[in-house]
C-alpha positions in Angstrom: -76.7 17.1 22.9 -73.6 15.0 22.0 -70.3 16.2 20.8 -68.2 13.7 18.8 -64.5 14.0 19.4 -61.6 12.1 17.8 -58.5 11.5 19.9 -55.3 10.5 18.1 -52.4 8.8 19.8 -49.1 8.8 17.9 -46.5 6.0 18.2 -42.9 7.0 19.2 -41.5 6.4 15.7 -43.9 8.9 14.1 -42.1 12.3 13.8 -44.4 14.6 15.8 -43.5 17.7 13.9 -44.5 15.9 10.7 -47.9 15.0 12.3 -48.2 18.7 13.1 -47.6 19.5 9.5 -50.2 17.0 8.5 -52.7 18.6 10.8 -52.0 22.1 9.3 -52.3 20.7 5.8 -55.7 19.1 6.7 -56.9 22.4 8.1 -55.8 24.2 4.9 -57.5 21.5 2.8 -60.8 22.0 4.7 -60.5 25.8 4.2 -60.6 25.1 0.5 -63.8 23.2 1.0 -65.6 25.4 3.5 -63.8 28.7 3.4 -61.5 30.4 5.9 -64.2 32.0 7.9 -66.2 28.8 8.4 -63.0 27.0 9.6 -62.2 29.8 11.9 -65.6 29.7 13.5 -66.2 25.9 13.5 -62.8 24.2 13.8 -61.7 23.1 17.2 -58.6 20.9 17.8 -55.7 20.6 20.2 -52.3 19.0 19.5 -50.3 18.1 22.6 -46.7 17.6 21.5 -45.5 16.2 24.9 -48.2 13.6 25.2 -48.1 12.9 21.4 -51.9 13.2 21.1 -54.3 15.3 19.1 -58.0 15.9 19.8 -60.4 17.1 17.0 -63.9 18.2 17.8 -66.0 16.6 15.0 -69.4 18.0 16.1 -69.5 20.2 13.0 -69.1 19.5 9.3 -65.8 21.4 9.4 -64.5 19.3 12.3 -65.6 16.1 10.7 -63.9 17.0 7.5 -60.7 17.9 9.4 -60.7 14.6 11.2 -61.3 12.7 8.0 -58.6 14.5 6.0 -56.1 14.3 8.9 -56.7 10.6 9.3 -56.2 10.0 5.6 -53.0 12.0 5.5 -51.6 10.2 8.6 -52.4 6.8 7.2 -51.0 7.6 3.8 -47.8 9.2 5.0 -46.9 7.1 8.1 -49.1 3.9 7.8 -52.1 2.6 9.7 -49.9 1.4 12.6 -48.2 4.7 13.3 -51.2 6.1 15.2 -54.5 5.2 16.8 -57.7 7.1 16.7 -60.6 6.8 19.1 -64.0 8.3 18.7 -65.4 9.7 21.9 -68.8 11.1 22.6 -69.2 13.9 25.2 -72.5 15.1 26.5 -72.9 18.8 26.6 -75.6 21.0 27.9 -77.8 22.7 25.3 -76.6 26.3 24.9 -73.2 25.6 26.4 -70.4 27.4 24.6 -68.2 25.3 22.5 -64.7 24.7 23.8 -62.1 26.2 21.4 -58.7 24.7 21.5 -56.7 25.5 18.3 -53.3 26.0 19.7 -50.3 23.7 19.8 -48.9 22.9 23.2 -45.1 22.4 23.6 
């Protein structure tokens, strides 16, 4: 089974706290679509403030929607050149627990 993951890298001129706010707004937006419980169960993301990166697990509908909305917010607010996003595919064993990383590292 494959897990799709999006890895965002932010340029030095993008205010990282504003990227954090964009991620929070994306999650809130997706809550409006799927409901708070579904987001709590199916969302998995990690924002690393020091490395200026964010990883979003897009192996669920909720995760894909967060990645899509987050990408749209970043592009609209900061421009296409303020960040890079890479799609990664990770093989996971069937039945393996999903990694949950929904905290912000400082």
